[in-house]
C-alpha positions in Angstrom: 15.2 19.7 5.5 11.9 18.0 6.4 13.5 14.5 6.7 15.5 15.7 9.7 12.5 16.9 11.6 11.5 14.5 14.5 8.0 13.6 13.4 8.8 13.0 9.7 9.7 9.3 10.0 6.8 8.8 12.5 4.4 10.1 9.9 6.0 8.0 7.1 5.7 4.8 9.1 2.1 5.6 10.1 1.2 6.3 6.5 2.6 2.9 5.5 0.3 1.2 8.0 -2.8 3.3 7.2 -2.4 2.9 3.4 -1.7 -0.8 3.6 -4.8 -1.4 5.8 -7.2 1.0 4.1 -5.9 1.5 0.6 -4.6 4.8 -0.7 -7.9 6.3 -1.7 -9.5 5.5 1.7 -6.6 6.8 3.7 -7.5 10.2 4.9 -4.8 12.5 6.3 -6.7 12.4 9.6 -6.2 8.6 9.8 -2.5 8.9 9.1 -2.2 11.7 11.8 -4.1 9.5 14.3 -1.8 6.5 13.6 1.2 8.7 13.9 -0.1 10.3 17.2 0.1 13.8 15.8 -2.5 16.5 15.2 -3.9 16.7 11.6 -2.3 20.1 11.1 1.1 18.6 11.9 1.0 16.5 8.8 0.9 19.7 6.7 4.1 21.0 8.3 5.9 18.1 6.5 3.7 17.2 3.5 1.7 19.2 0.9 -1.0 16.6 0.6 -1.8 12.9 0.7 0.0 12.4 -2.7 3.1 14.0 -1.3 3.0 11.5 1.6 2.8 8.6 -0.8 5.7 9.9 -2.9 7.7 10.5 0.3 7.0 6.9 1.6 8.3 5.5 -1.7 11.2 7.9 -1.8 12.2 7.0 1.8 11.9 3.3 1.3 13.4 3.0 -2.2 16.3 5.0 -0.8 16.7 2.3 1.8 16.8 -0.4 -0.9 19.5 1.6 -2.8 21.5 2.2 0.4 21.4 -1.5 1.1 22.5 -2.3 -2.4 25.4 0.1 -2.6 27.8 -1.8 -0.4 26.8 -5.1 -2.2 27.8 -3.6 -5.5 31.2 -2.6 -4.1 31.9 -6.1 -2.6 34.8 -8.1 -4.1 32.5 -10.9 -5.2 31.1 -12.1 -8.5 28.3 -10.4 -10.3 26.2 -13.5 -9.8 26.8 -13.3 -6.0 25.9 -9.6 -6.1 22.7 -10.4 -7.9 21.8 -13.1 -5.3 22.5 -10.6 -2.4 20.3 -8.0 -4.2 17.4 -10.4 -4.5 17.8 -11.6 -0.9 17.9 -8.0 0.4 14.8 -7.0 -1.6 12.8 -9.9 -0.4 14.1 -9.6 3.2 13.1 -5.9 3.5 9.6 -6.6 2.3 9.2 -9.8 4.2 10.1 -7.9 7.4 7.5 -5.2 6.7 4.2 -6.6 5.4 2.6 -3.2 5.4 5.4 -1.7 3.3 5.1 -4.7 0.9 1.4 -4.0 0.4 2.0 -0.3 -0.2 4.8 -0.9 -2.7 3.3 -3.8 -4.5 -0.4 -2.9 -4.6 -1.2 0.7 -3.7 1.5 2.4 -5.8 0.2 0.6 -8.9 -3.2 2.4 -8.8 -1.7 5.8 -9.0 -2.2 8.5 -11.7 0.3 9.2 -14.4 2.0 12.1 -12.7 2.5 10.1 -9.5 3.8 7.1 -11.5 6.4 9.4 -13.2 7.6 10.6 -9.9 7.8 7.1 -8.6 9.8 6.0 -11.7 12.2 8.8 -11.1 12.8 7.6 -7.5 13.2 4.0 -8.7 15.9 5.0 -11.1 18.7 5.1 -8.5 18.0 1.5 -7.5 17.9 0.3 -11.2 21.2 2.1 -11.9 22.8 -0.1 -9.3 21.2 -3.2 -10.8 22.6 -2.1 -14.2 26.1 -1.9 -12.7 25.8 -5.5 -11.5 24.6 -6.6 -15.0 27.4 -4.6 -16.7 30.0 -6.1 -14.4 28.7 -9.6 -15.2 29.0 -8.9 -19.0 32.4 -7.4 -18.7 33.9 -10.3 -16.6 32.3 -12.9 -18.9 29.8 -14.2 -16.4 26.8 -13.0 -18.3 26.0 -13.1 -22.1 28.2 -10.5 -23.9 25.6 -9.5 -26.4 22.8 -9.1 -23.8 20.7 -5.9 -23.9 21.3 -4.4 -20.4 17.9 -2.6 -20.4 16.1 -5.8 -21.2 18.1 -7.7 -18.6 17.2 -5.1 -16.0 13.5 -5.3 -16.9 13.7 -9.1 -16.6 15.5 -9.1 -13.2 13.5 -6.3 -11.6 10.3 -7.5 -13.1 10.8 -11.1 -11.8 11.7 -9.8 -8.3 8.7 -7.4 -8.4 6.2 -9.9 -9.6 7.4 -12.6 -7.2 6.8 -10.1 -4.3 3.4 -9.0 -5.7 2.3 -12.7 -5.9 3.5 -13.2 -2.3 1.5 -10.1 -1.1 -1.6 -11.3 -3.1 -1.3 -14.7 -1.4 -1.4 -12.9 2.0 2.2 -13.8 2.9 1.3 -17.5 3.3 4.9 -18.7 2.5 8.4 -17.4 3.2 9.4 -14.9 0.5 13.1 -15.0 1.4 13.1 -18.8 0.9 12.4 -18.1 -2.8 15.8 -16.2 -3.2 17.8 -19.2 -4.5 15.0 -20.3 -7.0 14.6 -16.8 -8.4 18.4 -16.3 -8.6 18.8 -19.6 -10.4 16.0 -18.7 -12.8 17.4 -15.3 -13.6 21.0 -16.6 -14.0 19.7 -19.0 -16.6 18.4 -16.0 -18.5 21.7 -14.0 -18.4 24.5 -16.5 -18.2 26.7 -17.4 -21.2 
């Protein structure tokens, strides 16, 4: 599997920097190779093309979001607390990597339909975990019983996503993680009984 090969992560991390600094369309494979410290041809041992690199970046990093969320979902705490930890984790991961935040919030939005469909498929695992938090909150009486789970998911993820995009557009001028409590409170007002 290509993920196990030594230069895979090196290329992924380099791609994040290059795409964040130059934009996806101006990010030639040669720039990514230079940033990664590998020969241009080495990139093609791991990826078919630039689009494959972008999909792999998103796959790798969304997998990290989901992997961070799995233990939170299993914790013996309220659904409301799980939601808080999810928001905080999401904000922390992106606040700790401004290049990744730029790629996920801006560069992935400009993609063609085929690319967007692949990205949506990757995002699905993360959203399934969010759904489980919402379902748990409904079942234990914390959240509104008649709530539409799909709509609640869109509201929660959309708010987290838009808050992050605004932070990126404002060039990280404030602390994103500091917004966790405010975003959590706002979302709870939308889902609570």
